[in-house]
Every structure is written in C-alpha cells, then in structure tokens.
N, C-alpha and C positions, 0 to 999 in steps of 0.2 A: 386146777388143782389149788385148794388151801394149803397154806403153810400152817402147821402147829403151833398152839402158842407156845412163846417163848419160856423156859424154866428159868425160874427166879432164885436164887441162893437166899436161905435165911439161917444166919450165924445164930447157934444156940449155945456156945459157949461152955458146951461139955460135950460128953461122949454120946450120949443118949437121953430122949425127952419122949413122954407117952404120946401117943396120937390125939387124943383128945385136948391135954395141952398144947401141942404143937399148932394144932387147926386156930386156936385162938391167940397164940403167939406169932403165928406167919401172917393174922390178919383175916384169914379165910372165915372166919365165922365169930360171931361177936359174944356170945353167951354158951355156957355150960350146956343149956338146954337145947339150942341151936344145934350143938356138935352133937348130942344123943340122938336127934331127929334126922339129921343127915347121916350117921353112920348106922344106926338100925335099918333107914330104910335104902341103906345100900348106895348112896350117891358118892361115897369118898372110896378110892383107890388109892393102894400102896404099892410103887413098884408094878403098876399095870393091871395091879388084883383088885377087885372089892374085896375089904376088912371091915367085917362087924364088930372089933374089939376096940372100945375107947380105950383101954390099958394097954393098948400091943406097944412095946417099947420100940422106938424107931431108934436107928443106928444112923450113925454118919454117911451120906449119899444116900441115902432112902428119896424115894420123889413120892410125894403125896400130890394128888388131883382133886380138886373139888369147882362146882362152877366156871368150867372153862377157864382156872387157871392150876397154875402148875409149879410146886414149889420144891426144893431140893434141900436137906438135912446139911448144912455144912459147918464145922467146928468156928 
C-alpha cells in the first residue's frame, strides 16, 4: 500500500484567495495560462472534488490538489 502525498500548508496572509491565484502563489503552476488550462481540463481538485472555476474563493482550511501535490490554505 502506498502512502498518500503529504499535505503542505500555504499561508495566504488573509481570509480568502481565488483558486487561480492560489495555484500560482503555492507554486503548483507558473503562469495564468497554465492555471486556466489545468482547471478547464479538470486536473485541479478542491476538497477532493474537481472544480472548473478559476475564480472560486478558497477559504482557510480548503485543500487543493494538482500534479501529485496537495496543499492547504492557511492563515
């Protein structure tokens, strides 16, 4: 049995952040074009479910996964 990848905490310095911004801020993707493509193609999950909205507001505690990495939104 394989262990799931660890979840890294990423402090955002506020209460919320948009999904597209967070993917770049957390270092999961480098550019807005890459973010758009990954989200539109369903490669990004939020709290275990695919989310196709770049503008989705993430709250503290939300968990985002992409490309084998998992990160949590923290204060």
